[in-house]
Chimera marker file (.cmm) of the C-alpha trace (Angstrom):
<marker_set name="trace">
<marker id="1" x="109.428" y="125.868" z="97.675" r="1" g="1" b="0" radius="0.5"/>
<marker id="2" x="109.220" y="122.242" z="97.123" r="1" g="1" b="0" radius="0.5"/>
<marker id="3" x="108.572" y="119.940" z="94.472" r="1" g="1" b="0" radius="0.5"/>
<marker id="4" x="105.553" y="116.800" z="94.628" r="1" g="1" b="0" radius="0.5"/>
<marker id="5" x="106.218" y="113.310" z="92.848" r="1" g="1" b="0" radius="0.5"/>
<marker id="6" x="102.615" y="112.015" z="91.810" r="1" g="1" b="0" radius="0.5"/>
<marker id="7" x="101.972" y="109.455" z="88.922" r="1" g="1" b="0" radius="0.5"/>
<marker id="8" x="103.149" y="106.200" z="88.830" r="1" g="1" b="0" radius="0.5"/>
<marker id="9" x="106.454" y="107.580" z="89.270" r="1" g="1" b="0" radius="0.5"/>
<marker id="10" x="106.436" y="108.581" z="92.626" r="1" g="1" b="0" radius="0.5"/>
<marker id="11" x="106.252" y="105.387" z="93.876" r="1" g="1" b="0" radius="0.5"/>
<marker id="12" x="109.752" y="104.191" z="92.551" r="1" g="1" b="0" radius="0.5"/>
<marker id="13" x="111.612" y="103.097" z="95.600" r="1" g="1" b="0" radius="0.5"/>
<marker id="14" x="113.862" y="106.093" z="96.706" r="1" g="1" b="0" radius="0.5"/>
<marker id="15" x="112.584" y="108.551" z="93.741" r="1" g="1" b="0" radius="0.5"/>
<marker id="16" x="112.116" y="110.898" z="96.105" r="1" g="1" b="0" radius="0.5"/>
<marker id="17" x="115.332" y="110.915" z="98.053" r="1" g="1" b="0" radius="0.5"/>
<marker id="18" x="117.070" y="111.176" z="94.120" r="1" g="1" b="0" radius="0.5"/>
<marker id="19" x="115.189" y="114.258" z="93.508" r="1" g="1" b="0" radius="0.5"/>
<marker id="20" x="116.093" y="115.975" z="96.616" r="1" g="1" b="0" radius="0.5"/>
<marker id="21" x="119.676" y="115.365" z="96.729" r="1" g="1" b="0" radius="0.5"/>
<marker id="22" x="119.829" y="116.065" z="92.885" r="1" g="1" b="0" radius="0.5"/>
<marker id="23" x="117.581" y="119.411" z="93.262" r="1" g="1" b="0" radius="0.5"/>
<marker id="24" x="118.109" y="120.451" z="96.976" r="1" g="1" b="0" radius="0.5"/>
<marker id="25" x="114.289" y="121.366" z="96.854" r="1" g="1" b="0" radius="0.5"/>
<marker id="26" x="111.932" y="119.334" z="99.926" r="1" g="1" b="0" radius="0.5"/>
<marker id="27" x="110.125" y="117.004" z="97.735" r="1" g="1" b="0" radius="0.5"/>
<marker id="28" x="106.418" y="115.595" z="98.800" r="1" g="1" b="0" radius="0.5"/>
<marker id="29" x="105.087" y="112.661" z="97.249" r="1" g="1" b="0" radius="0.5"/>
<marker id="30" x="101.362" y="113.244" z="96.420" r="1" g="1" b="0" radius="0.5"/>
<marker id="31" x="98.540" y="111.402" z="98.388" r="1" g="1" b="0" radius="0.5"/>
<marker id="32" x="95.435" y="112.501" z="97.368" r="1" g="1" b="0" radius="0.5"/>
<marker id="33" x="93.706" y="109.888" z="100.691" r="1" g="1" b="0" radius="0.5"/>
<marker id="34" x="95.629" y="112.163" z="103.178" r="1" g="1" b="0" radius="0.5"/>
<marker id="35" x="92.667" y="114.126" z="104.113" r="1" g="1" b="0" radius="0.5"/>
<marker id="36" x="89.719" y="111.599" z="103.729" r="1" g="1" b="0" radius="0.5"/>
<marker id="37" x="88.309" y="109.077" z="105.330" r="1" g="1" b="0" radius="0.5"/>
<marker id="38" x="88.698" y="105.487" z="105.020" r="1" g="1" b="0" radius="0.5"/>
<marker id="39" x="86.397" y="102.562" z="105.672" r="1" g="1" b="0" radius="0.5"/>
<marker id="40" x="87.864" y="99.977" z="107.791" r="1" g="1" b="0" radius="0.5"/>
<marker id="41" x="88.036" y="97.352" z="105.032" r="1" g="1" b="0" radius="0.5"/>
<marker id="42" x="90.741" y="99.652" z="103.064" r="1" g="1" b="0" radius="0.5"/>
<marker id="43" x="93.954" y="98.040" z="103.502" r="1" g="1" b="0" radius="0.5"/>
<marker id="44" x="95.695" y="101.461" z="103.780" r="1" g="1" b="0" radius="0.5"/>
<marker id="45" x="99.261" y="100.077" z="103.050" r="1" g="1" b="0" radius="0.5"/>
<marker id="46" x="98.209" y="99.703" z="99.306" r="1" g="1" b="0" radius="0.5"/>
<marker id="47" x="96.684" y="102.271" z="99.351" r="1" g="1" b="0" radius="0.5"/>
<marker id="48" x="99.661" y="104.899" z="99.860" r="1" g="1" b="0" radius="0.5"/>
<marker id="49" x="101.564" y="102.347" z="97.596" r="1" g="1" b="0" radius="0.5"/>
<marker id="50" x="98.718" y="103.251" z="94.614" r="1" g="1" b="0" radius="0.5"/>
<marker id="51" x="98.140" y="106.715" z="96.015" r="1" g="1" b="0" radius="0.5"/>
<marker id="52" x="100.299" y="108.986" z="94.096" r="1" g="1" b="0" radius="0.5"/>
<marker id="53" x="99.165" y="107.041" z="90.466" r="1" g="1" b="0" radius="0.5"/>
<marker id="54" x="95.243" y="108.022" z="91.601" r="1" g="1" b="0" radius="0.5"/>
<marker id="55" x="95.664" y="111.794" z="92.222" r="1" g="1" b="0" radius="0.5"/>
<marker id="56" x="93.879" y="112.392" z="88.469" r="1" g="1" b="0" radius="0.5"/>
<marker id="57" x="91.193" y="109.820" z="89.673" r="1" g="1" b="0" radius="0.5"/>
<marker id="58" x="90.592" y="111.339" z="92.735" r="1" g="1" b="0" radius="0.5"/>
<marker id="59" x="90.146" y="115.135" z="91.371" r="1" g="1" b="0" radius="0.5"/>
<marker id="60" x="87.985" y="113.688" z="88.783" r="1" g="1" b="0" radius="0.5"/>
<marker id="61" x="85.678" y="112.027" z="90.964" r="1" g="1" b="0" radius="0.5"/>
<marker id="62" x="85.699" y="115.532" z="93.522" r="1" g="1" b="0" radius="0.5"/>
<marker id="63" x="84.773" y="117.625" z="90.437" r="1" g="1" b="0" radius="0.5"/>
<marker id="64" x="81.837" y="119.850" z="91.432" r="1" g="1" b="0" radius="0.5"/>
<marker id="65" x="81.919" y="118.307" z="94.662" r="1" g="1" b="0" radius="0.5"/>
<marker id="66" x="82.015" y="120.850" z="97.681" r="1" g="1" b="0" radius="0.5"/>
<link id1="1" id2="2" r="1" g="1" b="0" radius="0.2"/>
<link id1="2" id2="3" r="1" g="1" b="0" radius="0.2"/>
<link id1="3" id2="4" r="1" g="1" b="0" radius="0.2"/>
<link id1="4" id2="5" r="1" g="1" b="0" radius="0.2"/>
<link id1="5" id2="6" r="1" g="1" b="0" radius="0.2"/>
<link id1="6" id2="7" r="1" g="1" b="0" radius="0.2"/>
<link id1="7" id2="8" r="1" g="1" b="0" radius="0.2"/>
<link id1="8" id2="9" r="1" g="1" b="0" radius="0.2"/>
<link id1="9" id2="10" r="1" g="1" b="0" radius="0.2"/>
<link id1="10" id2="11" r="1" g="1" b="0" radius="0.2"/>
<link id1="11" id2="12" r="1" g="1" b="0" radius="0.2"/>
<link id1="12" id2="13" r="1" g="1" b="0" radius="0.2"/>
<link id1="13" id2="14" r="1" g="1" b="0" radius="0.2"/>
<link id1="14" id2="15" r="1" g="1" b="0" radius="0.2"/>
<link id1="15" id2="16" r="1" g="1" b="0" radius="0.2"/>
<link id1="16" id2="17" r="1" g="1" b="0" radius="0.2"/>
<link id1="17" id2="18" r="1" g="1" b="0" radius="0.2"/>
<link id1="18" id2="19" r="1" g="1" b="0" radius="0.2"/>
<link id1="19" id2="20" r="1" g="1" b="0" radius="0.2"/>
<link id1="20" id2="21" r="1" g="1" b="0" radius="0.2"/>
<link id1="21" id2="22" r="1" g="1" b="0" radius="0.2"/>
<link id1="22" id2="23" r="1" g="1" b="0" radius="0.2"/>
<link id1="23" id2="24" r="1" g="1" b="0" radius="0.2"/>
<link id1="24" id2="25" r="1" g="1" b="0" radius="0.2"/>
<link id1="25" id2="26" r="1" g="1" b="0" radius="0.2"/>
<link id1="26" id2="27" r="1" g="1" b="0" radius="0.2"/>
<link id1="27" id2="28" r="1" g="1" b="0" radius="0.2"/>
<link id1="28" id2="29" r="1" g="1" b="0" radius="0.2"/>
<link id1="29" id2="30" r="1" g="1" b="0" radius="0.2"/>
<link id1="30" id2="31" r="1" g="1" b="0" radius="0.2"/>
<link id1="31" id2="32" r="1" g="1" b="0" radius="0.2"/>
<link id1="32" id2="33" r="1" g="1" b="0" radius="0.2"/>
<link id1="33" id2="34" r="1" g="1" b="0" radius="0.2"/>
<link id1="34" id2="35" r="1" g="1" b="0" radius="0.2"/>
<link id1="35" id2="36" r="1" g="1" b="0" radius="0.2"/>
<link id1="36" id2="37" r="1" g="1" b="0" radius="0.2"/>
<link id1="37" id2="38" r="1" g="1" b="0" radius="0.2"/>
<link id1="38" id2="39" r="1" g="1" b="0" radius="0.2"/>
<link id1="39" id2="40" r="1" g="1" b="0" radius="0.2"/>
<link id1="40" id2="41" r="1" g="1" b="0" radius="0.2"/>
<link id1="41" id2="42" r="1" g="1" b="0" radius="0.2"/>
<link id1="42" id2="43" r="1" g="1" b="0" radius="0.2"/>
<link id1="43" id2="44" r="1" g="1" b="0" radius="0.2"/>
<link id1="44" id2="45" r="1" g="1" b="0" radius="0.2"/>
<link id1="45" id2="46" r="1" g="1" b="0" radius="0.2"/>
<link id1="46" id2="47" r="1" g="1" b="0" radius="0.2"/>
<link id1="47" id2="48" r="1" g="1" b="0" radius="0.2"/>
<link id1="48" id2="49" r="1" g="1" b="0" radius="0.2"/>
<link id1="49" id2="50" r="1" g="1" b="0" radius="0.2"/>
<link id1="50" id2="51" r="1" g="1" b="0" radius="0.2"/>
<link id1="51" id2="52" r="1" g="1" b="0" radius="0.2"/>
<link id1="52" id2="53" r="1" g="1" b="0" radius="0.2"/>
<link id1="53" id2="54" r="1" g="1" b="0" radius="0.2"/>
<link id1="54" id2="55" r="1" g="1" b="0" radius="0.2"/>
<link id1="55" id2="56" r="1" g="1" b="0" radius="0.2"/>
<link id1="56" id2="57" r="1" g="1" b="0" radius="0.2"/>
<link id1="57" id2="58" r="1" g="1" b="0" radius="0.2"/>
<link id1="58" id2="59" r="1" g="1" b="0" radius="0.2"/>
<link id1="59" id2="60" r="1" g="1" b="0" radius="0.2"/>
<link id1="60" id2="61" r="1" g="1" b="0" radius="0.2"/>
<link id1="61" id2="62" r="1" g="1" b="0" radius="0.2"/>
<link id1="62" id2="63" r="1" g="1" b="0" radius="0.2"/>
<link id1="63" id2="64" r="1" g="1" b="0" radius="0.2"/>
<link id1="64" id2="65" r="1" g="1" b="0" radius="0.2"/>
<link id1="65" id2="66" r="1" g="1" b="0" radius="0.2"/>
</marker_set>
């Protein structure tokens, strides 16, 4: 079992550790870009920070894509 943090709150520094400590359940931060190829101009650190908040947008963009 695990908890996946998504949305803007997932970017709060230490939120994952706090939830994990409180619940004693492994916590992951959602990253919809984890297995996507990125262009060389993409700033990986900025994308990693914003990724949890972009989960719904990525899902909608991929809708209907196999």
